[in-house]
C-alpha positions in Angstrom: 107.3 74.7 81.6 105.0 77.4 83.0 106.4 80.2 85.1 104.1 82.5 87.0 104.8 86.2 87.3 102.9 89.4 87.9 104.2 93.1 87.9 102.7 93.4 91.4 105.3 91.0 92.7 107.5 94.1 92.8 106.3 96.2 95.7 107.1 99.9 95.8 109.0 100.5 99.1 110.3 103.5 101.0 113.7 104.9 99.9 116.5 102.9 101.6 114.4 99.9 102.5 116.6 96.8 103.1 114.6 94.3 101.0 116.0 93.8 97.5 112.6 94.1 95.7 114.3 94.7 92.3 115.3 91.1 92.1 111.7 90.1 91.1 111.7 92.4 88.0 115.2 91.5 87.1 114.4 87.8 87.4 111.3 88.1 85.2 113.4 89.9 82.6 116.1 87.2 82.7 113.5 84.4 82.3 111.6 86.4 79.6 114.8 86.9 77.6 115.7 83.2 77.8 112.1 81.8 77.7 112.2 80.3 74.2 115.6 78.7 74.7 114.8 77.3 78.2 111.3 76.1 77.1 109.5 78.5 79.5 106.1 80.1 79.1 105.2 83.0 81.3 101.8 83.3 82.8 100.2 85.8 85.2 98.5 84.2 88.2 95.2 85.2 89.7 95.1 86.4 93.3 94.5 83.9 96.1 90.8 83.8 97.0 89.4 84.4 100.5 88.4 80.7 100.5 91.9 79.6 99.8 93.4 81.9 102.4 90.9 80.9 105.1 91.9 77.2 104.9 95.3 78.4 106.5 94.9 81.9 108.1 92.6 83.6 110.6 89.8 85.4 108.9 90.3 88.5 111.1 94.0 88.7 110.1 93.1 88.3 106.4 90.7 91.3 106.8 93.3 93.3 108.7 95.7 92.9 105.8 92.9 93.7 103.3 91.7 96.9 105.1 95.0 98.2 106.2 94.3 97.8 110.0 97.4 96.0 110.9 99.0 97.5 113.9 102.3 99.2 113.8 103.8 96.2 115.6 102.4 93.8 113.1 103.7 95.8 110.2 107.1 96.0 111.9 107.2 92.2 112.3 106.4 91.7 108.6 109.0 94.2 107.5 106.8 96.1 105.0 104.6 99.1 105.7 101.0 98.4 104.8 99.7 99.8 101.5 97.0 98.6 99.2 99.8 97.5 96.8 101.3 95.4 99.7 97.9 93.6 100.4 97.4 92.9 96.7 100.9 91.6 96.2 100.5 89.2 99.1 97.5 87.6 97.5 99.0 87.5 94.0 102.1 85.9 95.4 100.2 83.1 97.0 98.2 82.8 93.7 101.4 82.1 91.9 102.3 79.2 94.1 98.7 77.8 93.8 98.9 78.2 90.0 102.3 76.4 89.8 101.2 73.5 92.0 98.0 73.1 90.1 99.9 73.2 86.7 102.4 70.5 88.0 99.6 68.2 89.2 97.4 68.7 86.1 100.1 67.2 83.8 103.0 69.7 83.5 105.0 67.8 86.1 107.0 70.9 87.1 106.1 74.6 87.3 107.6 77.7 89.0 106.4 80.8 90.8 109.0 83.6 90.3 108.2 84.7 93.8 106.8 83.0 96.9 108.4 81.0 99.7 106.7 83.1 102.4 107.3 80.5 105.1 107.4 82.9 108.2 103.6 83.6 107.9 101.6 81.9 110.5 97.8 81.6 111.3 97.2 85.1 112.5 100.4 87.0 111.8 103.1 87.6 109.3 106.8 88.0 109.8 110.2 88.2 108.0 108.8 89.8 104.8 106.1 87.1 104.7 102.4 88.0 105.0 100.5 84.8 103.9 102.1 81.3 103.7 102.0 80.4 100.1 103.3 76.9 100.4 100.7 75.8 102.9 97.8 77.7 101.2 98.7 76.0 97.9 99.0 72.6 99.6 95.5 72.8 101.2 94.1 74.3 98.0 95.1 71.2 95.9 93.9 68.9 98.6 90.5 70.6 98.6 90.4 70.3 94.8 91.1 66.6 95.0 94.4 66.9 93.1 96.7 65.5 95.8 96.0 63.9 99.2 99.5 64.4 100.8 102.0 67.2 100.1 105.6 67.5 101.1 107.1 71.0 101.6 110.9 71.0 101.0 112.2 74.2 102.6 115.8 75.0 101.5 115.7 78.6 102.4 118.5 79.6 104.8 115.9 80.5 107.5 113.8 78.1 109.4 110.2 78.0 108.2 108.6 78.7 111.5 105.2 79.7 110.1 105.0 76.6 108.1 106.0 74.4 111.1 103.2 76.0 113.2 100.6 75.7 110.5 101.2 72.0 109.7 101.8 70.8 113.3 99.5 67.8 113.7 98.5 67.8 110.0 99.5 64.3 108.8 98.6 65.3 105.2 101.3 68.0 104.9 104.9 67.2 105.7 107.4 70.0 106.4 111.1 69.4 105.8 113.6 72.3 106.6 117.3 72.6 106.2 118.4 75.9 107.7 121.1 77.9 109.5 120.7 76.9 113.1 121.8 80.2 114.5 119.7 82.5 112.3 116.2 84.1 112.3 113.7 83.2 113.7 114.9 83.0 117.4 112.2 80.5 118.2 112.0 77.6 115.8 109.0 75.3 116.3 109.7 71.7 115.2 109.0 70.8 111.6 108.3 67.2 110.7 112.0 66.9 109.8 114.5 69.7 110.7 118.1 69.7 109.7 119.8 72.6 111.5 123.2 73.6 110.0 126.1 75.3 111.7 127.2 78.7 110.3 129.8 78.3 107.5 128.3 75.1 106.1 129.8 74.6 102.7 128.7 72.9 99.5 130.1 69.5 100.3 128.6 69.2 103.8 125.3 70.7 102.8 124.9 68.3 99.8 125.9 65.3 101.9 123.2 66.2 104.4 120.5 66.9 101.7 121.3 63.5 100.1 120.9 61.9 103.6 117.7 63.6 104.5 115.6 64.4 101.6 115.0 60.6 100.9 113.9 60.3 104.5 111.4 63.2 104.0 110.0 61.6 100.9 109.6 58.3 102.5 107.9 59.7 105.6 105.7 62.1 103.7 104.5 59.7 101.1 103.5 62.7 99.1 101.4 63.1 95.9 103.1 66.4 95.2 106.0 68.6 96.4 106.4 72.4 97.0 110.1 73.3 96.9 111.3 76.6 98.5 114.5 77.2 96.6 116.1 80.0 98.7 119.0 81.9 97.2 120.1 82.9 100.7 122.4 79.9 101.6 124.8 81.7 99.2 128.1 82.6 100.7 128.1 86.3 101.7 124.3 86.7 101.9 123.5 89.6 104.1 120.9 87.7 106.0 122.5 84.2 105.9 125.6 82.6 107.4 126.1 79.6 105.2 128.8 79.3 102.5 127.2 77.6 99.5 128.6 78.7 96.1 126.4 79.2 93.0 127.6 75.8 91.8 126.6 74.2 95.0 123.2 75.8 94.9 122.7 74.5 91.4 123.7 71.0 92.5 121.1 71.3 95.4 118.4 72.2 92.9 119.4 69.3 90.6 119.2 66.9 93.5 115.7 67.9 94.4 114.5 67.9 90.9 116.0 64.5 90.3 114.5 63.0 93.4 111.1 64.3 92.5 111.4 62.9 88.9 112.6 59.6 90.2 109.6 59.3 92.5 107.1 60.7 89.9 106.3 63.7 92.1 104.7 66.8 90.5 106.7 69.8 91.7 106.0 73.5 92.3 109.0 75.6 92.8 109.1 79.0 94.7 112.0 81.3 94.9 112.0 82.2 98.6 114.8 84.4 100.1 117.8 86.0 98.7 119.7 89.0 100.1 123.2 89.0 98.5 124.8 92.5 98.4 124.8 92.3 94.6 121.2 91.9 93.3 122.6 90.2 90.1 124.0 87.4 92.2 120.4 86.7 93.6 119.0 86.8 90.1 121.7 84.4 88.8 120.9 81.9 91.5 117.1 82.1 90.9 117.4 82.1 87.2 119.5 78.9 87.4 116.8 77.3 89.4 114.2 78.3 86.8 116.4 77.0 84.0 117.1 73.7 85.7 113.4 73.2 86.6 112.5 73.8 82.9 115.0 71.1 81.8 113.5 68.7 84.4 110.0 69.5 83.0 111.2 68.8 79.5 112.8 65.5 80.5 109.6 64.5 82.4 107.4 65.2 79.4 109.9 63.3 77.1 109.7 60.3 79.5 105.9 60.3 79.2 105.9 60.4 75.4 105.3 57.0 73.6 108.3 55.8 71.7 107.9 55.7 67.9 107.9 51.8 68.0 105.2 51.8 70.7 102.9 54.2 68.8 103.4 52.4 65.4 
């Protein structure tokens, strides 16, 4: 299975900044150290092009990000101060999800971006540590390339994907499904195609029951040719920016359920890591690394299913 990573995924931030940026490097190191055993190959994605970004975002906003002319208010809403490194990281992060979705559709079945999940970014603004919306940009890219006609975005970050909901409103070719903490950021939650708001304290059993009830509905309604999965680590119990109560075992079961549903329906799948803000960075890395490991197993199983049996090839 291909996993996409670039050193620029880790953005230098001011001392004391709240975002756990070290998780990207540590996740890369964990995957690198287990790559052979898991069946993962690491690749560096190219940056998202202007053409790809303009299918989703306002050209003037793209230029403000490039040139560093975002207002103080815009930077505050995003949560990162502007720098050239920030602008380059934003494009490369989107490039990782584009590359993973392309790889999945071109025969790999499953591929992973070791970052991404920037679902708060909307047409002409960023927010919540998100600058460009990688899932929607990737979906429209593969549509433009003729690789998939319809795409399902499965957003299992703890926060509602408000940017995604805005961007795909009225777009019948991209279906947004979100399960999220009902009382959390953002304050205003525009309707996704299918929303499942969860009360604070939702545990493994209740979460998995609801996922089992609603993911099949999303797949049936979306009729997708591919899926982008935002596998947030922030539903984890004790996450600083989440109020749900899933354990690591529960999150792994969540991932297995999504991977199995896609396998069962023959859907190419791109996975992005999305949020994670546990007090211990190693907890975040454990959760994301488990997602990668499970995705790699799913990719291996999918490839094995496509191989002709010895008797058939004889």
